[in-house]
All heavy atoms as a GROMACS GRO file, in nm:
protein
  586
    1MET      N    1   4.024   7.594  20.744
    1MET     CA    2   4.139   7.675  20.776
    1MET      C    3   4.231   7.692  20.655
    1MET      O    4   4.281   7.799  20.633
    1MET     CB    5   4.219   7.614  20.892
    1MET     CG    6   4.146   7.594  21.022
    1MET     SD    7   4.035   7.728  21.060
    1MET     CE    8   3.909   7.640  21.145
    2ALA      N    9   4.251   7.587  20.580
    2ALA     CA   10   4.338   7.597  20.462
    2ALA      C   11   4.278   7.695  20.361
    2ALA      O   12   4.352   7.766  20.292
    2ALA     CB   13   4.357   7.460  20.398
    3GLY      N   14   4.146   7.703  20.352
    3GLY     CA   15   4.081   7.795  20.260
    3GLY      C   16   4.112   7.940  20.292
    3GLY      O   17   4.142   8.019  20.203
    4ARG      N   18   4.107   7.975  20.419
    4ARG     CA   19   4.139   8.112  20.459
    4ARG      C   20   4.285   8.145  20.434
    4ARG      O   21   4.318   8.254  20.388
    4ARG     CB   22   4.105   8.134  20.606
    4ARG     CG   23   3.959   8.163  20.627
    4ARG     CD   24   3.935   8.202  20.768
    4ARG     NE   25   3.857   8.093  20.826
    4ARG     CZ   26   3.844   8.066  20.953
    4ARG    NH1   27   3.906   8.140  21.042
    4ARG    NH2   28   3.771   7.968  20.995
    5ARG      N   29   4.370   8.050  20.463
    5ARG     CA   30   4.515   8.071  20.442
    5ARG      C   31   4.544   8.089  20.293
    5ARG      O   32   4.617   8.179  20.254
    5ARG     CB   33   4.592   7.952  20.498
    5ARG     CG   34   4.741   7.970  20.492
    5ARG     CD   35   4.813   7.857  20.567
    5ARG     NE   36   4.942   7.837  20.508
    5ARG     CZ   37   4.971   7.750  20.413
    5ARG    NH1   38   4.880   7.668  20.368
    5ARG    NH2   39   5.092   7.742  20.363
    6LEU      N   40   4.486   8.003  20.213
    6LEU     CA   41   4.507   8.012  20.068
    6LEU      C   42   4.453   8.144  20.015
    6LEU      O   43   4.517   8.210  19.934
    6LEU     CB   44   4.440   7.894  19.998
    6LEU     CG   45   4.454   7.888  19.847
    6LEU    CD1   46   4.601   7.882  19.806
    6LEU    CD2   47   4.378   7.768  19.792
    7ARG      N   48   4.336   8.183  20.061
    7ARG     CA   49   4.277   8.309  20.016
    7ARG      C   50   4.368   8.427  20.054
    7ARG      O   51   4.388   8.519  19.976
    7ARG     CB   52   4.139   8.328  20.075
    7ARG     CG   53   4.077   8.460  20.036
    7ARG     CD   54   3.937   8.442  19.995
    7ARG     NE   55   3.885   8.566  19.944
    7ARG     CZ   56   3.813   8.575  19.836
    7ARG    NH1   57   3.783   8.468  19.770
    7ARG    NH2   58   3.769   8.689  19.796
    8ARG      N   59   4.419   8.424  20.176
    8ARG     CA   60   4.507   8.532  20.221
    8ARG      C   61   4.633   8.540  20.133
    8ARG      O   62   4.677   8.648  20.096
    8ARG     CB   63   4.544   8.510  20.367
    8ARG     CG   64   4.617   8.628  20.428
    8ARG     CD   65   4.642   8.612  20.578
    8ARG     NE   66   4.720   8.493  20.610
    8ARG     CZ   67   4.672   8.386  20.676
    8ARG    NH1   68   4.546   8.384  20.716
    8ARG    NH2   69   4.750   8.284  20.702
    9LEU      N   70   4.686   8.424  20.096
    9LEU     CA   71   4.804   8.421  20.010
    9LEU      C   72   4.774   8.470  19.869
    9LEU      O   73   4.858   8.535  19.806
    9LEU     CB   74   4.860   8.278  20.002
    9LEU     CG   75   4.924   8.224  20.129
    9LEU    CD1   76   4.954   8.074  20.114
    9LEU    CD2   77   5.052   8.300  20.159
   10ARG      N   78   4.657   8.440  19.819
   10ARG     CA   79   4.620   8.473  19.681
   10ARG      C   80   4.542   8.603  19.668
   10ARG      O   81   4.515   8.647  19.556
   10ARG     CB   82   4.537   8.360  19.620
   10ARG     CG   83   4.613   8.232  19.602
   10ARG     CD   84   4.717   8.252  19.498
   10ARG     NE   85   4.784   8.128  19.468
   10ARG     CZ   86   4.898   8.120  19.404
   10ARG    NH1   87   4.956   8.228  19.361
   10ARG    NH2   88   4.952   8.004  19.382
   11GLN      N   89   4.505   8.667  19.779
   11GLN     CA   90   4.421   8.786  19.772
   11GLN      C   91   4.478   8.897  19.684
   11GLN      O   92   4.404   8.955  19.605
   11GLN     CB   93   4.391   8.839  19.912
   11GLN     CG   94   4.277   8.940  19.914
   11GLN     CD   95   4.147   8.880  19.862
   11GLN    OE1   96   4.102   8.777  19.911
   11GLN    NE2   97   4.086   8.943  19.764
   12PRO      N   98   4.607   8.929  19.690
   12PRO     CA   99   4.659   9.033  19.601
   12PRO      C  100   4.639   8.998  19.453
   12PRO      O  101   4.604   9.085  19.372
   12PRO     CB  102   4.808   9.041  19.636
   12PRO     CG  103   4.816   8.990  19.777
   12PRO     CD  104   4.709   8.884  19.786
   13GLU      N  105   4.656   8.873  19.419
   13GLU     CA  106   4.636   8.828  19.281
   13GLU      C  107   4.488   8.839  19.242
   13GLU      O  108   4.455   8.887  19.133
   13GLU     CB  109   4.683   8.683  19.272
   13GLU     CG  110   4.696   8.628  19.133
   13GLU     CD  111   4.751   8.487  19.135
   13GLU    OE1  112   4.805   8.441  19.237
   13GLU    OE2  113   4.740   8.422  19.030
   14LEU      N  114   4.399   8.799  19.333
   14LEU     CA  115   4.255   8.809  19.307
   14LEU      C  116   4.212   8.955  19.292
   14LEU      O  117   4.133   8.988  19.203
   14LEU     CB  118   4.176   8.742  19.419
   14LEU     CG  119   4.194   8.592  19.432
   14LEU    CD1  120   4.131   8.541  19.562
   14LEU    CD2  121   4.137   8.520  19.311
   15ASP      N  122   4.264   9.041  19.377
   15ASP     CA  123   4.230   9.183  19.370
   15ASP      C  124   4.275   9.244  19.236
   15ASP      O  125   4.202   9.323  19.176
   15ASP     CB  126   4.294   9.261  19.485
   15ASP     CG  127   4.232   9.226  19.620
   15ASP    OD1  128   4.120   9.170  19.623
   15ASP    OD2  129   4.297   9.256  19.722
   16ALA      N  130   4.392   9.205  19.189
   16ALA     CA  131   4.442   9.255  19.060
   16ALA      C  132   4.354   9.207  18.945
   16ALA      O  133   4.324   9.284  18.853
   16ALA     CB  134   4.587   9.211  19.038
   17LEU      N  135   4.309   9.084  18.951
   17LEU     CA  136   4.220   9.031  18.845
   17LEU      C  137   4.084   9.101  18.850
   17LEU      O  138   4.026   9.134  18.746
   17LEU     CB  139   4.204   8.880  18.860
   17LEU     CG  140   4.328   8.798  18.827
   17LEU    CD1  141   4.308   8.652  18.869
   17LEU    CD2  142   4.362   8.808  18.679
   18ASP      N  143   4.031   9.123  18.969
   18ASP     CA  144   3.905   9.196  18.983
   18ASP      C  145   3.916   9.336  18.924
   18ASP      O  146   3.826   9.383  18.852
   18ASP     CB  147   3.862   9.206  19.129
   18ASP     CG  148   3.804   9.076  19.184
   18ASP    OD1  149   3.777   8.983  19.104
   18ASP    OD2  150   3.786   9.068  19.307
   19GLU      N  151   4.026   9.404  18.952
   19GLU     CA  152   4.046   9.540  18.901
   19GLU      C  153   4.056   9.539  18.749
   19GLU      O  154   3.998   9.625  18.682
   19GLU     CB  155   4.170   9.603  18.963
   19GLU     CG  156   4.193   9.746  18.920
   19GLU     CD  157   4.080   9.840  18.956
   19GLU    OE1  158   4.001   9.811  19.047
   19GLU    OE2  159   4.070   9.946  18.889
   20ARG      N  160   4.126   9.443  18.695
   20ARG     CA  161   4.136   9.430  18.549
   20ARG      C  162   3.998   9.409  18.486
   20ARG      O  163   3.965   9.470  18.385
   20ARG     CB  164   4.230   9.314  18.516
   20ARG     CG  165   4.256   9.299  18.370
   20ARG     CD  166   4.355   9.189  18.345
   20ARG     NE  167   4.369   9.171  18.200
   20ARG     CZ  168   4.436   9.074  18.144
   20ARG    NH1  169   4.500   8.986  18.218
   20ARG    NH2  170   4.441   9.064  18.015
   21PHE      N  171   3.917   9.326  18.550
   21PHE     CA  172   3.781   9.303  18.501
   21PHE      C  173   3.697   9.430  18.509
   21PHE      O  174   3.623   9.463  18.416
   21PHE     CB  175   3.715   9.190  18.582
   21PHE     CG  176   3.577   9.155  18.534
   21PHE    CD1  177   3.559   9.076  18.421
   21PHE    CD2  178   3.465   9.200  18.601
   21PHE    CE1  179   3.433   9.043  18.376
   21PHE    CE2  180   3.338   9.168  18.557
   21PHE     CZ  181   3.322   9.090  18.444
   22ARG      N  182   3.709   9.503  18.619
   22ARG     CA  183   3.633   9.628  18.633
   22ARG      C  184   3.671   9.729  18.524
   22ARG      O  185   3.586   9.800  18.472
   22ARG     CB  186   3.658   9.690  18.771
   22ARG     CG  187   3.580   9.625  18.881
   22ARG     CD  188   3.598   9.703  19.012
   22ARG     NE  189   3.536   9.631  19.121
   22ARG     CZ  190   3.601   9.548  19.202
   22ARG    NH1  191   3.729   9.525  19.187
   22ARG    NH2  192   3.536   9.487  19.299
   23LEU      N  193   3.800   9.737  18.491
   23LEU     CA  194   3.846   9.830  18.388
   23LEU      C  195   3.798   9.789  18.249
   23LEU      O  196   3.777   9.874  18.163
   23LEU     CB  197   3.998   9.839  18.390
   23LEU     CG  198   4.058   9.908  18.512
   23LEU    CD1  199   4.210   9.893  18.511
   23LEU    CD2  200   4.018  10.054  18.516
   24ALA      N  201   3.780   9.660  18.225
   24ALA     CA  202   3.738   9.610  18.094
   24ALA      C  203   3.587   9.607  18.077
   24ALA      O  204   3.537   9.581  17.968
   24ALA     CB  205   3.795   9.471  18.070
   25THR      N  206   3.514   9.635  18.184
   25THR     CA  207   3.368   9.628  18.180
   25THR      C  208   3.308   9.756  18.236
   25THR      O  209   3.376   9.838  18.296
   25THR     CB  210   3.318   9.508  18.262
   25THR    OG1  211   3.359   9.522  18.399
   25THR    CG2  212   3.367   9.375  18.205
   26ALA      N  213   3.178   9.769  18.216
   26ALA     CA  214   3.104   9.883  18.271
   26ALA      C  215   2.982   9.829  18.345
   26ALA      O  216   2.930   9.723  18.310
   26ALA     CB  217   3.058   9.976  18.158
   27PRO      N  218   2.936   9.899  18.447
   27PRO     CA  219   2.819   9.851  18.521
   27PRO      C  220   2.692   9.865  18.438
   27PRO      O  221   2.673   9.964  18.368
   27PRO     CB  222   2.814   9.940  18.645
   27PRO     CG  223   2.892  10.061  18.608
   27PRO     CD  224   2.992  10.021  18.504
   28VAL      N  225   2.608   9.764  18.445
   28VAL     CA  226   2.478   9.770  18.380
   28VAL      C  227   2.391   9.864  18.463
   28VAL      O  228   2.388   9.853  18.585
   28VAL     CB  229   2.414   9.629  18.374
   28VAL    CG1  230   2.270   9.636  18.327
   28VAL    CG2  231   2.496   9.537  18.286
   29PRO      N  232   2.321   9.958  18.398
   29PRO     CA  233   2.233  10.047  18.472
   29PRO      C  234   2.130   9.966  18.552
   29PRO      O  235   2.091   9.857  18.510
   29PRO     CB  236   2.163  10.130  18.364
   29PRO     CG  237   2.253  10.121  18.246
   29PRO     CD  238   2.319   9.986  18.254
   30SER      N  239   2.089  10.018  18.664
   30SER     CA  240   1.993   9.949  18.749
   30SER      C  241   1.871   9.905  18.669
   30SER      O  242   1.814   9.981  18.592
   30SER     CB  243   1.948  10.041  18.862
   30SER     OG  244   1.853   9.976  18.941
   31SER      N  245   1.835   9.779  18.687
   31SER     CA  246   1.722   9.726  18.612
   31SER      C  247   1.618   9.668  18.706
   31SER      O  248   1.563   9.561  18.683
   31SER     CB  249   1.771   9.617  18.516
   31SER     OG  250   1.836   9.514  18.588
   32GLY      N  251   1.595   9.738  18.816
   32GLY     CA  252   1.496   9.693  18.911
   32GLY      C  253   1.550   9.590  19.009
   32GLY      O  254   1.477   9.541  19.092
   33MET      N  255   1.679   9.558  18.998
   33MET     CA  256   1.737   9.464  19.093
   33MET      C  257   1.752   9.535  19.227
   33MET      O  258   1.774   9.655  19.232
   33MET     CB  259   1.874   9.415  19.044
   33MET     CG  260   1.867   9.330  18.921
   33MET     SD  261   2.030   9.284  18.860
   33MET     CE  262   2.084   9.174  18.989
   34SER      N  263   1.742   9.460  19.332
   34SER     CA  264   1.757   9.520  19.464
   34SER      C  265   1.900   9.570  19.482
   34SER      O  266   1.993   9.520  19.421
   34SER     CB  267   1.725   9.418  19.573
   34SER     OG  268   1.826   9.320  19.580
   35GLU      N  269   1.915   9.670  19.567
   35GLU     CA  270   2.048   9.725  19.592
   35GLU      C  271   2.140   9.617  19.648
   35GLU      O  272   2.257   9.609  19.614
   35GLU     CB  273   2.038   9.842  19.689
   35GLU     CG  274   2.171   9.910  19.712
   35GLU     CD  275   2.158  10.030  19.803
   35GLU    OE1  276   2.056  10.100  19.794
   35GLU    OE2  277   2.249  10.052  19.884
   36ARG      N  278   2.085   9.529  19.729
   36ARG     CA  279   2.165   9.421  19.788
   36ARG      C  280   2.219   9.327  19.681
   36ARG      O  281   2.332   9.280  19.688
   36ARG     CB  282   2.080   9.342  19.888
   36ARG     CG  283   2.156   9.231  19.954
   36ARG     CD  284   2.073   9.168  20.064
   36ARG     NE  285   2.146   9.056  20.117
   36ARG     CZ  286   2.099   8.934  20.125
   36ARG    NH1  287   1.977   8.907  20.084
   36ARG    NH2  288   2.171   8.836  20.175
   37ALA      N  289   2.140   9.301  19.577
   37ALA     CA  290   2.182   9.209  19.471
   37ALA      C  291   2.292   9.268  19.384
   37ALA      O  292   2.366   9.194  19.321
   37ALA     CB  293   2.062   9.172  19.384
   38THR      N  294   2.302   9.399  19.380
   38THR     CA  295   2.401   9.462  19.293
   38THR      C  296   2.520   9.520  19.367
   38THR      O  297   2.613   9.568  19.306
   38THR     CB  298   2.336   9.574  19.208
   38THR    OG1  299   2.279   9.670  19.296
   38THR    CG2  300   2.231   9.518  19.115
   39SER      N  301   2.516   9.519  19.499
   39SER     CA  302   2.626   9.577  19.575
   39SER      C  303   2.723   9.468  19.620
   39SER      O  304   2.684   9.354  19.638
   39SER     CB  305   2.572   9.652  19.697
   39SER     OG  306   2.508   9.562  19.784
   40PRO      N  307   2.850   9.504  19.635
   40PRO     CA  308   2.949   9.405  19.678
   40PRO      C  309   2.910   9.348  19.814
   40PRO      O  310   2.852   9.420  19.894
   40PRO     CB  311   3.079   9.484  19.689
   40PRO     CG  312   3.056   9.606  19.609
   40PRO     CD  313   2.908   9.634  19.614
   41PRO      N  314   2.943   9.226  19.845
   41PRO     CA  315   3.011   9.129  19.761
   41PRO      C  316   2.917   9.037  19.684
   41PRO      O  317   2.958   8.933  19.635
   41PRO     CB  318   3.093   9.049  19.863
   41PRO     CG  319   3.004   9.046  19.982
   41PRO     CD  320   2.932   9.180  19.983
   42ALA      N  321   2.792   9.073  19.669
   42ALA     CA  322   2.690   8.986  19.611
   42ALA      C  323   2.702   8.971  19.460
   42ALA      O  324   2.623   9.025  19.384
   42ALA     CB  325   2.550   9.036  19.647
   43ARG      N  326   2.802   8.899  19.415
   43ARG     CA  327   2.820   8.868  19.273
   43ARG      C  328   2.817   8.993  19.185
   43ARG      O  329   2.748   8.999  19.085
   43ARG     CB  330   2.716   8.767  19.230
   43ARG     CG  331   2.731   8.637  19.305
   43ARG     CD  332   2.634   8.534  19.258
   43ARG     NE  333   2.658   8.412  19.334
   43ARG     CZ  334   2.573   8.315  19.344
   43ARG    NH1  335   2.457   8.322  19.285
   43ARG    NH2  336   2.602   8.208  19.414
   44TRP      N  337   2.894   9.091  19.221
   44TRP     CA  338   2.898   9.219  19.150
   44TRP      C  339   2.934   9.202  19.003
   44TRP      O  340   2.894   9.282  18.919
   44TRP     CB  341   2.997   9.314  19.219
   44TRP     CG  342   3.136   9.257  19.228
   44TRP    CD1  343   3.187   9.186  19.332
   44TRP    CD2  344   3.238   9.264  19.130
   44TRP    NE1  345   3.316   9.148  19.304
   44TRP    CE2  346   3.350   9.194  19.180
   44TRP    CE3  347   3.248   9.320  19.004
   44TRP    CZ2  348   3.468   9.180  19.110
   44TRP    CZ3  349   3.366   9.307  18.934
   44TRP    CH2  350   3.474   9.238  18.986
   45TRP      N  351   3.009   9.099  18.970
   45TRP     CA  352   3.054   9.079  18.832
   45TRP      C  353   2.941   9.044  18.737
   45TRP      O  354   2.955   9.058  18.617
   45TRP     CB  355   3.162   8.970  18.828
   45TRP     CG  356   3.114   8.838  18.881
   45TRP    CD1  357   3.056   8.739  18.808
   45TRP    CD2  358   3.116   8.794  19.016
   45TRP    NE1  359   3.021   8.634  18.890
   45TRP    CE2  360   3.058   8.665  19.018
   45TRP    CE3  361   3.161   8.849  19.135
   45TRP    CZ2  362   3.044   8.591  19.136
   45TRP    CZ3  363   3.147   8.774  19.251
   45TRP    CH2  364   3.089   8.649  19.251
   46ARG      N  365   2.827   9.001  18.789
   46ARG     CA  366   2.713   8.964  18.704
   46ARG      C  367   2.645   9.086  18.641
   46ARG      O  368   2.577   9.073  18.540
   46ARG     CB  369   2.610   8.886  18.784
   46ARG     CG  370   2.653   8.747  18.816
   46ARG     CD  371   2.541   8.675  18.882
   46ARG     NE  372   2.567   8.534  18.888
   46ARG     CZ  373   2.479   8.446  18.926
   46ARG    NH1  374   2.359   8.484  18.963
   46ARG    NH2  375   2.510   8.319  18.929
   47SER      N  376   2.658   9.200  18.704
   47SER     CA  377   2.588   9.318  18.654
   47SER      C  378   2.684   9.412  18.581
   47SER      O  379   2.678   9.533  18.596
   47SER     CB  380   2.518   9.390  18.769
   47SER     OG  381   2.613   9.429  18.867
   48ARG      N  382   2.772   9.354  18.498
   48ARG     CA  383   2.866   9.433  18.419
   48ARG      C  384   2.864   9.382  18.276
   48ARG      O  385   2.827   9.269  18.250
   48ARG     CB  386   3.006   9.423  18.479
   48ARG     CG  387   3.010   9.479  18.622
   48ARG     CD  388   3.149   9.487  18.677
   48ARG     NE  389   3.229   9.589  18.614
   48ARG     CZ  390   3.229   9.717  18.647
   48ARG    NH1  391   3.150   9.762  18.742
   48ARG    NH2  392   3.309   9.803  18.586
   49TYR      N  393   2.901   9.468  18.182
   49TYR     CA  394   2.907   9.429  18.042
   49TYR      C  395   3.039   9.478  17.982
   49TYR      O  396   3.102   9.568  18.035
   49TYR     CB  397   2.787   9.482  17.964
   49TYR     CG  398   2.783   9.632  17.948
   49TYR    CD1  399   2.835   9.693  17.834
   49TYR    CD2  400   2.727   9.713  18.045
   49TYR    CE1  401   2.831   9.830  17.818
   49TYR    CE2  402   2.724   9.850  18.031
   49TYR     CZ  403   2.776   9.907  17.917
   49TYR     OH  404   2.774  10.042  17.902
   50PRO      N  405   3.085   9.417  17.872
   50PRO     CA  406   3.215   9.453  17.815
   50PRO      C  407   3.215   9.594  17.754
   50PRO      O  408   3.117   9.638  17.696
   50PRO     CB  409   3.237   9.348  17.706
   50PRO     CG  410   3.102   9.299  17.672
   50PRO     CD  411   3.018   9.311  17.796
   51ARG      N  412   3.329   9.662  17.768
   51ARG     CA  413   3.346   9.794  17.706
   51ARG      C  414   3.382   9.782  17.558
   51ARG      O  415   3.352   9.869  17.480
   51ARG     CB  416   3.455   9.873  17.778
   51ARG     CG  417   3.419   9.912  17.918
   51ARG     CD  418   3.532   9.993  17.981
   51ARG     NE  419   3.507  10.018  18.120
   51ARG     CZ  420   3.439  10.123  18.167
   51ARG    NH1  421   3.389  10.212  18.085
   51ARG    NH2  422   3.422  10.139  18.296
   52LEU      N  423   3.448   9.672  17.522
   52LEU     CA  424   3.488   9.647  17.384
   52LEU      C  425   3.424   9.516  17.337
   52LEU      O  426   3.422   9.419  17.411
   52LEU     CB  427   3.640   9.637  17.370
   52LEU     CG  428   3.720   9.759  17.414
   52LEU    CD1  429   3.870   9.728  17.405
   52LEU    CD2  430   3.686   9.880  17.331
   53VAL      N  431   3.377   9.514  17.212
   53VAL     CA  432   3.312   9.395  17.159
   53VAL      C  433   3.371   9.364  17.022
   53VAL      O  434   3.383   9.453  16.938
   53VAL     CB  435   3.158   9.417  17.145
   53VAL    CG1  436   3.092   9.298  17.080
   53VAL    CG2  437   3.097   9.447  17.280
   54THR      N  438   3.406   9.239  17.000
   54THR     CA  439   3.449   9.196  16.867
   54THR      C  440   3.334   9.117  16.808
   54THR      O  441   3.317   8.999  16.834
   54THR     CB  442   3.576   9.108  16.874
   54THR    OG1  443   3.552   8.998  16.958
   54THR    CG2  444   3.694   9.186  16.926
   55ARG      N  445   3.252   9.185  16.732
   55ARG     CA  446   3.131   9.126  16.678
   55ARG      C  447   3.081   9.217  16.566
   55ARG      O  448   3.116   9.333  16.558
   55ARG     CB  449   3.027   9.117  16.790
   55ARG     CG  450   2.900   9.049  16.753
   55ARG     CD  451   2.814   9.038  16.877
   55ARG     NE  452   2.685   8.983  16.840
   55ARG     CZ  453   2.589   8.957  16.924
   55ARG    NH1  454   2.606   8.982  17.051
   55ARG    NH2  455   2.476   8.907  16.883
   56ASP      N  456   2.997   9.164  16.483
   56ASP     CA  457   2.935   9.242  16.376
   56ASP      C  458   2.865   9.363  16.437
   56ASP      O  459   2.776   9.348  16.521
   56ASP     CB  460   2.836   9.152  16.301
   56ASP     CG  461   2.761   9.226  16.192
   56ASP    OD1  462   2.792   9.343  16.164
   56ASP    OD2  463   2.671   9.164  16.132
   57SER      N  464   2.903   9.481  16.396
   57SER     CA  465   2.846   9.603  16.455
   57SER      C  466   2.699   9.625  16.419
   57SER      O  467   2.636   9.712  16.476
   57SER     CB  468   2.928   9.725  16.415
   57SER     OG  469   2.925   9.742  16.275
   58THR      N  470   2.644   9.545  16.328
   58THR     CA  471   2.502   9.559  16.296
   58THR      C  472   2.416   9.468  16.383
   58THR      O  473   2.294   9.478  16.381
   58THR     CB  474   2.476   9.526  16.147
   58THR    OG1  475   2.513   9.391  16.122
   58THR    CG2  476   2.554   9.620  16.056
   59ALA      N  477   2.480   9.379  16.459
   59ALA     CA  478   2.405   9.287  16.545
   59ALA      C  479   2.348   9.362  16.665
   59ALA      O  480   2.411   9.454  16.717
   59ALA     CB  481   2.496   9.173  16.591
   60ASP      N  482   2.231   9.323  16.705
   60ASP     CA  483   2.168   9.385  16.822
   60ASP      C  484   2.236   9.337  16.950
   60ASP      O  485   2.268   9.219  16.965
   60ASP     CB  486   2.020   9.350  16.829
   60ASP     CG  487   1.938   9.419  16.720
   60ASP    OD1  488   1.980   9.527  16.675
   60ASP    OD2  489   1.835   9.364  16.681
   61LEU      N  490   2.257   9.430  17.040
   61LEU     CA  491   2.313   9.399  17.171
   61LEU      C  492   2.204   9.420  17.276
   61LEU      O  493   2.107   9.492  17.251
   61LEU     CB  494   2.434   9.488  17.200
   61LEU     CG  495   2.554   9.469  17.109
   61LEU    CD1  496   2.659   9.576  17.136
   61LEU    CD2  497   2.613   9.330  17.127
   62PRO      N  498   2.218   9.361  17.392
   62PRO     CA  499   2.118   9.381  17.497
   62PRO      C  500   2.096   9.529  17.528
   62PRO      O  501   2.190   9.606  17.531
   62PRO     CB  502   2.177   9.308  17.617
   62PRO     CG  503   2.271   9.208  17.559
   62PRO     CD  504   2.327   9.273  17.435
   63ALA      N  505   1.972   9.566  17.550
   63ALA     CA  506   1.938   9.705  17.580
   63ALA      C  507   2.006   9.754  17.708
   63ALA      O  508   2.032   9.874  17.722
   63ALA     CB  509   1.787   9.719  17.593
   64THR      N  510   2.037   9.663  17.798
   64THR     CA  511   2.101   9.704  17.923
   64THR      C  512   2.246   9.744  17.904
   64THR      O  513   2.308   9.798  17.994
   64THR     CB  514   2.096   9.591  18.027
   64THR    OG1  515   2.154   9.473  17.973
   64THR    CG2  516   1.953   9.564  18.070
   65TRP      N  517   2.303   9.717  17.786
   65TRP     CA  518   2.440   9.757  17.758
   65TRP      C  519   2.438   9.902  17.713
   65TRP      O  520   2.445   9.934  17.596
   65TRP     CB  521   2.503   9.669  17.653
   65TRP     CG  522   2.531   9.530  17.697
   65TRP    CD1  523   2.481   9.465  17.806
   65TRP    CD2  524   2.613   9.436  17.631
   65TRP    NE1  525   2.528   9.338  17.811
   65TRP    CE2  526   2.609   9.317  17.705
   65TRP    CE3  527   2.690   9.441  17.516
   65TRP    CZ2  528   2.680   9.204  17.667
   65TRP    CZ3  529   2.759   9.328  17.478
   65TRP    CH2  530   2.756   9.210  17.555
   66SER      N  531   2.426   9.993  17.807
   66SER     CA  532   2.412  10.132  17.775
   66SER      C  533   2.508  10.214  17.862
   66SER      O  534   2.504  10.199  17.985
   66SER     CB  535   2.270  10.177  17.801
   66SER     OG  536   2.257  10.314  17.781
   67PRO      N  537   2.592  10.295  17.803
   67PRO     CA  538   2.606  10.317  17.659
   67PRO      C  539   2.665  10.195  17.591
   67PRO      O  540   2.728  10.112  17.654
   67PRO     CB  541   2.703  10.437  17.651
   67PRO     CG  542   2.782  10.429  17.776
   67PRO     CD  543   2.690  10.371  17.881
   68ALA      N  544   2.642  10.188  17.462
   68ALA     CA  545   2.688  10.072  17.386
   68ALA      C  546   2.840  10.062  17.390
   68ALA      O  547   2.910  10.162  17.391
   68ALA     CB  548   2.641  10.085  17.241
   69PRO      N  549   2.891   9.939  17.392
   69PRO     CA  550   3.036   9.921  17.390
   69PRO      C  551   3.096   9.962  17.256
   69PRO      O  552   3.025   9.978  17.157
   69PRO     CB  553   3.055   9.772  17.416
   69PRO     CG  554   2.925   9.710  17.383
   69PRO     CD  555   2.820   9.812  17.397
   70THR      N  556   3.226   9.976  17.252
   70THR     CA  557   3.298  10.008  17.129
   70THR      C  558   3.329   9.880  17.055
   70THR      O  559   3.371   9.782  17.115
   70THR     CB  560   3.431  10.080  17.164
   70THR    OG1  561   3.399  10.198  17.239
   70THR    CG2  562   3.508  10.116  17.039
   71TYR      N  563   3.306   9.880  16.926
   71TYR     CA  564   3.336   9.762  16.844
   71TYR      C  565   3.481   9.768  16.800
   71TYR      O  566   3.530   9.874  16.762
   71TYR     CB  567   3.246   9.757  16.721
   71TYR     CG  568   3.105   9.720  16.753
   71TYR    CD1  569   3.008   9.816  16.780
   71TYR    CD2  570   3.065   9.586  16.759
   71TYR    CE1  571   2.880   9.781  16.810
   71TYR    CE2  572   2.936   9.551  16.789
   71TYR     CZ  573   2.843   9.649  16.815
   71TYR     OH  574   2.715   9.613  16.844
   72ILE      N  575   3.550   9.656  16.807
   72ILE     CA  576   3.686   9.647  16.760
   72ILE      C  577   3.699   9.529  16.666
   72ILE      O  578   3.619   9.438  16.668
   72ILE     CB  579   3.788   9.634  16.875
   72ILE    CG1  580   3.761   9.508  16.958
   72ILE    CG2  581   3.788   9.757  16.962
   72ILE    CD1  582   3.866   9.481  17.063
   73GLY      N  583   3.802   9.531  16.583
   73GLY     CA  584   3.830   9.417  16.495
   73GLY      C  585   3.748   9.419  16.378
   73GLY      O  586   3.692   9.380  16.300
   0.00000   0.00000   0.00000
């Protein structure tokens, strides 16, 4: 019971963090994963990649990061 109460109290904060994460990332194109595995609420955050990367721009990135993120820094 305390878990549900705590979640209800914190849900607006969790929703704001989820939205911030969605804006900072892009969905990985389907890679043969089942629709159930990639649709909410089944760990949707696992199938996303960063829109901005601070890394050597000559380094190879995963092929699933398409389109490629923007390099900064």
